[in-house]
C-alpha positions in Angstrom: 0.8 20.5 11.6 3.2 19.1 14.2 6.8 18.2 13.4 7.7 14.6 12.9 9.9 13.1 15.6 13.0 11.1 14.8 11.2 8.0 15.9 8.3 8.7 13.5 10.7 9.3 10.6 12.6 6.2 11.4 9.5 4.1 11.5 8.2 5.6 8.2 11.6 4.8 6.7 11.4 1.2 7.9 8.1 0.8 6.1 9.6 2.4 3.0 12.3 -0.3 3.1 9.8 -3.0 3.7 7.7 -1.9 0.7 11.0 -2.0 -1.4 11.8 -5.5 -0.3 8.2 -6.6 -0.9 8.5 -5.5 -4.5 11.2 -8.1 -5.2 8.6 -10.9 -4.7 7.2 -10.4 -8.2 5.3 -13.0 -10.3 4.2 -11.7 -13.7 0.5 -11.9 -14.4 -0.4 -10.2 -17.6 0.9 -6.6 -17.7 0.8 -6.1 -13.9 3.1 -8.2 -11.7 1.8 -9.8 -8.4 3.9 -8.6 -5.5 3.7 -8.3 -1.7 3.7 -4.5 -1.9 0.0 -4.2 -1.4 0.2 -6.1 1.9 3.0 -3.8 3.2 1.3 -0.6 1.9 -1.9 -1.5 3.7 0.0 -2.5 6.8 1.9 0.8 6.7 -1.4 2.7 6.7 -2.9 0.6 9.5 0.1 0.6 11.8 1.5 4.1 11.1 -1.7 6.0 10.5 -2.7 8.2 7.5 0.1 10.7 7.9 3.1 8.5 8.4 1.8 5.7 6.3 1.3 8.0 3.3 4.7 9.5 4.0 6.4 6.1 3.9 4.7 5.2 0.6 5.5 8.6 -1.0 9.1 8.1 0.1 9.1 4.7 -1.6 7.9 6.3 -4.9 10.6 8.9 -4.7 13.2 6.3 -3.9 12.2 4.4 -6.9 13.1 7.3 -9.2 16.7 6.5 -8.5 16.9 3.0 -7.0 15.6 -0.2 -8.5 12.9 -0.8 -5.9 9.8 -1.1 -8.0 8.4 -4.5 -8.9 10.9 -6.7 -10.8 13.7 -4.3 -10.0 12.3 -1.4 -12.0 13.1 2.2 -11.3 12.7 5.6 -12.8 10.1 8.0 -14.1 9.3 5.6 -16.9 7.9 3.1 -14.5 5.7 5.7 -12.7 4.3 6.9 -16.0 4.1 3.4 -17.6 1.2 1.0 -17.6 1.7 0.0 -14.0 2.3 3.5 -12.8 -1.3 4.0 -11.7 -1.1 1.1 -9.3 2.0 2.7 -7.7 0.3 6.1 -7.4 -2.7 4.2 -5.9 -0.5 3.0 -3.1 -0.5 6.5 -1.6 -4.3 6.5 -1.5 -4.3 3.0 -0.1 -2.1 3.9 2.8 -4.1 7.1 3.4 -7.5 5.3 3.3 -6.3 2.3 5.4 -4.8 4.8 7.9 -7.8 7.0 8.2 -10.2 4.1 8.8 -8.0 2.1 11.1 -7.2 5.2 13.3 -10.8 6.3 13.8 -11.2 4.3 17.0 -9.9 1.1 18.6 -7.8 -1.1 16.3 -10.2 -4.0 16.3 -9.9 -6.7 13.8 -13.2 -5.7 12.2 -12.1 -2.1 11.7 -8.7 -3.2 10.3 -10.4 -5.6 7.9 -12.6 -2.8 6.6 -9.5 -0.5 6.4 -7.6 -3.1 4.4 -10.4 -3.8 1.9 -11.2 -0.1 1.5 -7.5 0.6 0.9 -7.7 -1.6 -2.2 -10.1 0.9 -3.9 -7.6 3.6 -4.7 -5.1 1.1 -6.0 -7.7 -0.4 -8.4 -9.3 2.9 -9.4 -6.0 4.6 -10.3 -4.4 1.4 -11.6 -7.1 0.4 -14.0 -7.7 4.0 -15.2 -4.0 4.5 -15.9 -3.7 1.1 -17.5 -6.6 1.9 -19.8 -5.0 5.2 -20.8 -1.6 3.8 -21.4 -2.6 0.7 -23.3 -5.6 2.2 -25.1 -8.1 -0.2 -23.4 -11.7 0.3 -22.7 -12.7 0.6 -19.1 -14.2 -2.8 -19.0 -11.1 -4.4 -20.6 -8.8 -2.6 -18.1 -10.8 -3.9 -15.2 -10.8 -7.4 -16.6 -7.1 -7.4 -17.1 -5.8 -5.1 -14.4 -8.3 -5.8 -11.5 -10.2 -9.0 -11.7 -7.2 -11.4 -11.7 -5.9 -9.7 -8.6 -9.1 -9.2 -6.4 -8.9 -12.5 -4.6 -5.2 -12.4 -3.9 -5.3 -8.7 -2.8 -8.3 -9.5 -0.6 -6.1 -12.2 1.1 -3.3 -9.6 1.4 -5.7 -7.1 3.0 -6.9 -9.7 5.5 -3.3 -10.7 6.3 -2.4 -7.1 6.8 -5.3 -6.5 9.1 -4.3 -9.5 11.3 -0.7 -8.5 11.2 -1.5 -4.9 12.1 -3.7 -6.0 15.0 -0.8 -8.1 16.4 1.8 -5.4 15.8 -0.2 -2.6 17.5 -0.8 -4.8 20.5 3.0 -5.0 21.1 4.6 -2.4 23.4 6.7 -0.9 20.5 5.5 2.7 20.8 4.1 2.7 17.3 1.5 5.4 16.4 -1.4 2.9 16.5 -0.4 1.3 19.7 -2.6 3.5 21.9 -5.6 2.2 20.0 -5.4 -1.3 21.2 -8.7 -3.1 21.1 -9.7 -5.6 23.9 
């Protein structure tokens, strides 16, 4: 495995900061708040790729152990192990999946759309499973309360992330995905 360059680390840190800022846009919906984090997490995977995207999300989770950067200004191990913790852990899988799919060829809008929508799967799978465990819910109830209300808005965020990623990787910024520009 190659070493990370200073530029790569700085870019990953930038996305860690963006995820942190996105957490402050929080609207409570049941036991899981609506935030812009999903948009930025998917964008991180699509723009940075699986390695750096996952690193930026993992750094966000670690940062949240000490700083109030989780949704609603939360922090600490209690948040990661609480009812919404599964969604946070799912962010790692989301960045990984979105990064793997988007970096398998040219960064076309179609590929990025698939990457964004597929990236939602780990968030929902881990989130609903952990929600069921923490609140003693059946699988069906966990899906009805922790997934169904968010599918439409998260799909919109995935589409927005795909179009944003396409625009960003088309710019001459030297980002990891920039060499995969579609025509």
